[in-house]
Structures are given as C-alpha cells and as structure tokens.
C-alpha positions as CSV (number, residue, x, y, z in Angstrom):
1,M,84.6,144.7,95.4
2,K,82.5,141.5,95.8
3,P,85.0,138.8,94.1
4,E,84.0,136.3,90.7
5,Y,82.3,132.7,91.9
6,P,84.7,130.1,91.5
7,P,84.7,127.3,89.2
8,A,84.2,123.9,90.2
9,R,87.6,121.5,90.1
10,G,86.5,118.4,91.1
11,L,87.7,118.5,94.8
12,L,85.0,116.2,96.1
13,A,84.2,113.8,93.2
14,G,82.6,110.5,94.4
15,R,82.6,111.8,98.0
16,S,79.8,111.3,100.1
17,V,78.5,114.2,101.9
18,V,76.4,115.0,104.9
19,I,75.3,119.0,105.8
20,T,73.2,120.1,108.5
21,A,71.3,123.5,108.6
22,A,71.5,123.2,105.2
23,A,67.9,125.3,104.2
24,G,67.4,128.7,103.2
25,A,70.3,131.2,101.8
26,G,73.1,130.7,104.6
27,I,76.3,128.8,105.1
28,G,74.6,125.8,105.1
29,F,73.2,125.9,101.4
30,A,76.3,127.2,99.9
31,A,78.0,124.5,101.3
32,A,75.9,122.2,100.1
33,K,75.9,123.8,96.9
34,R,79.6,124.2,96.4
35,C,79.6,120.1,97.5
36,V,77.3,119.5,94.9
37,E,79.5,121.6,92.1
38,E,82.7,119.9,93.1
39,G,81.1,116.5,92.5
40,A,79.9,114.9,95.7
41,R,77.0,113.1,96.7
42,V,74.8,115.3,99.3
43,V,72.1,114.6,102.1
44,I,71.3,117.9,103.5
45,S,69.1,118.1,107.0
46,D,67.8,121.1,108.4
47,I,65.1,121.7,111.6
48,H,62.9,123.9,109.0
49,E,60.9,121.6,106.8
50,R,59.6,123.5,104.0
51,R,62.9,125.4,103.5
52,L,64.3,122.4,103.4
53,A,62.4,120.6,100.6
54,K,63.1,123.7,98.7
55,A,66.8,123.5,99.2
56,A,66.5,119.8,98.5
57,E,64.7,120.7,95.0
58,T,67.3,123.3,94.1
59,L,70.1,120.7,94.9
60,S,68.5,118.2,92.6
61,A,68.1,120.5,89.8
62,L,72.1,121.5,90.1
63,A,73.3,117.7,90.7
64,G,71.0,116.0,88.0
65,E,69.8,113.9,90.4
66,P,67.8,113.7,93.6
67,V,69.2,115.0,96.9
68,L,67.8,113.7,99.9
69,G,66.5,116.6,102.7
70,V,66.1,114.8,106.1
71,P,64.5,116.6,109.0
72,C,66.7,116.8,112.1
73,N,66.6,119.0,115.0
74,V,70.2,118.3,116.5
75,T,69.0,118.8,120.0
76,V,67.5,115.3,119.8
77,Q,69.2,112.3,119.9
78,A,66.6,110.2,117.7
79,D,67.0,113.1,114.8
80,V,70.5,112.8,114.7
81,D,70.5,109.1,114.7
82,G,67.8,109.4,112.0
83,L,69.8,111.4,109.9
84,M,72.5,109.3,109.8
85,A,70.9,106.3,109.1
86,A,69.2,107.9,106.2
87,A,72.2,109.3,105.0
88,I,73.9,106.0,105.0
89,A,70.7,104.5,103.4
90,E,70.8,106.7,100.8
91,L,74.9,107.4,100.0
92,G,76.3,103.8,101.3
93,H,78.5,105.7,103.5
94,V,79.4,109.0,104.6
95,D,82.9,110.5,103.7
96,V,82.4,114.2,105.0
97,F,80.0,115.5,107.6
98,I,79.7,119.2,107.8
99,N,78.4,120.5,111.0
100,N,76.5,123.9,109.8
101,A,73.7,123.9,113.0
102,G,74.2,127.2,115.5
103,L,71.6,129.1,117.4
104,G,72.8,132.9,118.1
105,G,70.9,135.6,119.6
106,T,71.7,138.9,121.6
107,A,71.6,139.3,125.6
108,P,73.7,140.9,128.1
109,L,74.8,138.6,130.7
110,A,72.9,140.6,133.6
111,E,69.8,139.8,131.8
112,M,70.3,136.6,130.4
113,T,67.7,133.8,131.6
114,D,68.5,129.8,132.0
115,A,66.8,129.2,128.5
116,Q,68.3,131.8,126.9
117,W,71.4,130.3,127.5
118,S,70.8,126.6,127.4
119,R,69.2,127.1,123.9
120,V,72.1,128.5,122.5
121,I,74.5,126.2,124.4
122,D,72.2,122.9,123.3
123,V,72.2,123.9,119.6
124,S,75.6,125.4,118.8
125,L,77.6,123.4,121.2
126,T,76.1,120.2,122.4
127,G,74.5,119.9,118.8
128,T,77.5,119.7,117.3
129,M,78.8,117.3,120.2
130,R,75.9,114.7,119.2
131,T,76.6,115.1,115.3
132,N,80.5,114.9,115.7
133,R,79.9,111.6,118.0
134,A,77.3,110.0,115.4
135,A,79.4,110.5,112.4
136,L,82.4,109.2,114.4
137,Q,80.6,106.4,115.4
138,H,80.4,105.6,111.6
139,M,83.5,106.5,110.4
140,I,86.0,105.0,113.0
141,P,84.9,101.4,111.8
142,R,85.6,102.5,107.9
143,R,88.7,104.1,109.3
144,S,88.2,107.1,106.8
145,G,86.6,110.1,107.1
146,C,86.4,114.3,107.2
147,I,84.2,116.0,109.4
148,V,83.9,120.2,109.1
149,N,82.4,122.4,112.3
150,N,81.3,125.7,112.1
151,A,82.6,127.7,114.7
152,S,83.1,131.6,114.8
153,V,85.5,134.3,115.6
154,L,83.5,134.9,118.6
155,G,85.2,132.0,120.0
156,W,88.3,134.4,120.2
157,R,87.6,137.6,120.5
158,A,84.7,139.3,122.9
159,Q,81.7,141.3,121.8
160,A,78.8,142.7,124.4
161,G,75.2,140.3,124.3
162,Q,77.1,137.5,122.7
163,S,78.5,135.4,125.7
164,H,76.4,132.4,125.5
165,Y,77.4,132.5,121.6
166,A,80.8,132.9,122.3
167,A,81.1,130.5,124.8
168,A,79.6,127.8,122.8
169,K,81.7,128.5,119.7
170,A,84.8,128.5,122.1
171,G,83.6,125.3,122.6
172,V,83.1,123.9,119.5
173,M,86.9,124.9,118.7
174,A,88.0,123.1,122.0
175,L,85.6,120.1,120.8
176,T,87.3,120.2,117.3
177,R,90.6,120.0,118.7
178,C,90.1,117.3,121.1
179,A,87.9,115.2,118.9
180,A,90.8,115.5,116.2
181,L,93.4,114.2,118.5
182,E,91.0,110.7,119.3
183,A,90.3,110.5,115.6
184,A,93.5,110.8,114.0
185,P,94.5,107.2,114.8
186,H,91.3,106.0,113.1
187,N,92.5,108.2,109.8
188,I,89.6,110.6,110.3
189,R,90.4,114.5,110.2
190,I,88.2,117.0,111.9
191,N,88.5,120.5,111.7
192,A,86.7,123.8,111.5
193,V,86.2,127.3,110.1
194,A,85.6,130.0,112.1
195,P,83.8,133.2,109.8
196,S,83.4,136.6,111.5
197,L,80.3,138.1,109.2
198,A,78.9,136.0,106.3
199,M,75.5,138.3,105.0
200,H,72.5,136.5,103.5
201,P,68.7,137.7,103.8
202,Y,67.8,136.0,107.3
203,L,70.8,138.1,108.8
204,Y,69.4,141.1,107.3
205,K,65.9,140.4,109.0
206,V,67.1,139.9,112.7
207,T,70.3,142.2,112.5
208,S,69.8,146.0,112.9
209,P,71.1,148.0,110.2
210,E,73.3,149.8,112.7
211,L,74.9,146.7,114.6
212,L,75.4,145.8,110.6
213,E,77.6,148.7,109.7
214,S,79.9,148.5,113.2
215,L,80.3,144.8,112.4
216,T,81.2,145.5,108.9
217,S,83.6,148.3,109.6
218,R,85.8,145.7,110.9
219,E,86.5,143.7,108.2
220,A,89.6,144.2,106.4
221,F,87.7,144.2,103.1
222,G,85.0,146.6,103.7
223,R,82.2,144.3,103.3
224,A,80.7,141.1,104.6
225,A,81.8,137.8,103.4
226,E,79.9,136.0,100.8
227,P,78.3,132.7,102.4
228,W,80.1,130.7,99.5
229,E,83.6,132.2,100.5
230,V,83.3,130.1,103.6
231,A,81.9,127.3,102.4
232,N,84.6,127.4,99.7
233,T,87.2,127.0,103.4
234,M,84.8,124.3,104.5
235,I,85.1,122.3,100.8
236,F,89.0,123.2,101.1
237,L,88.8,121.2,104.4
238,A,86.8,118.6,103.6
239,S,89.4,117.5,100.3
240,D,92.8,116.0,100.0
241,L,94.0,119.5,99.8
242,S,94.1,119.5,103.9
243,S,95.1,115.9,104.2
244,Y,97.7,117.2,106.5
245,M,95.3,119.4,109.0
246,T,93.5,118.2,111.7
247,G,92.5,119.8,115.1
248,E,93.0,123.2,113.1
249,V,90.2,126.4,113.0
250,L,90.5,128.6,110.1
251,S,89.5,132.0,110.6
252,V,87.9,133.3,107.4
253,S,88.0,136.7,108.1
254,S,90.5,139.0,108.8
255,Q,89.9,139.3,112.7
256,R,92.7,137.2,113.8
257,A,95.1,139.3,111.9
C-alpha cells in the first residue's frame, strides 16, 4: 500500500535551493516540488530544455511566483558555472544544492565500450564533482550551506550489467564523505541519499517488465518507492533537522538491512 503524501512543515522556509536534473517526473522534480512546498525559493536545471520549461511552469504555479529553469549539462564546466551564476543572480545566494543528475544503462563489462563507461562516469560522478565544487566555491566564503548528492544502493551491492553505474555511484559516496570533511570547518554539510527503486513514467519506458518485477521483489514493502519518498529524505538532509549530520549516505530502501 502506498503511503499518503505528507503535509508541508516549513522545513526549508526562507532557504534558497538549486536542484539539478529536475525536469520530468523523477526524483529531481519531486525534490523541487517538496522544496517549494516546504517554503524554499528554488532554481531548477536540466539538460532537456522543453521538459525543463514545463517543470518550471508547474513549480511557478505551485510557488505563486516565477521559478527559474536554467539549462545545464553537468559534463560541461561552462554550463555548471552558468547555472551557479544564474542562481545567485535570481536568489541572491544558494543555501542548498541538490545534485540529482545521473545517467545509467546496462552493459556487461566484457562488451562495454570505452564510450559507454566514460559517459556514465562523466555524468554521474564527474558531473557531481563539478556541481559540488561550484557550490562549495560559493558557500565557503559565506561559511554556510548544505549539499545533498544522489547516490544509489548499487554503490554498495552488485548487479549484473551495472559496473559503470555502480562504480560511479560508489564514487559519489566516497566524494560525499571526503568533501564533507573538507567543508565542515566552513560550517557546510554534505550528505547523500542512496535510493534503490523509485518508479516514474520514464523508468517504465526504458526498463523491461521482467527486470522491474525482479527489482521490485527485492524491496521489503513489495513495491517501488515513489519519487517523493526519496525527495523527503533529501529535504530532511537539507533541513536543520539533520544539523549534526555530514559525510553520511542514507539508504532510502531496505537493501542495507
């Protein structure tokens, strides 16, 4: 049975938040929606400009004020710099940066090309490094801020055909821990979430019914997570409720049990 959508509690009232990969119907958009509901002003980004514009329009109606959408490819440093500049111009400063951009795919290692490997690593790991670096360069002089990264349970456990994605997400976990120690003296917290299976329409399109059934069977509740259930944990990590947490990776699943 799916849980009821939670009411807002003002957890991010007055905060300025940037969320990457926030177009469409996945975790990124759910996080942006929850941020708006919790009282934050948000700027969203995505590589898909048409979907980004639609997401910004939907969030603007919810927020009662314009929500800026900034096209950004996290594999391009100039795009990341442009996103930060646009967010600062729009919001004045950035309190919270939620890194959601990632790329998967399925390929046995013996058949994987260098291009397949490099693409997943560049988006999912190096892209997260670029956005963390840009956020820290803004937050360190302010001596304030919070970063939330999106990892995956595949950073811990094995799944055939996922060596590139699992390596990237394990890297995100390690990046989170190391960067958190560097950021702590500047009063900045960096944590990550590690979802297992969060279902949304795009995932249905790119995943076979057989694989979805297999993945769902591993879940303790016998169902996939709703994207907003993962977003709720991101909100917790972005809020003052997690003020003494940094360098942590929270599993949003039963698969660390």
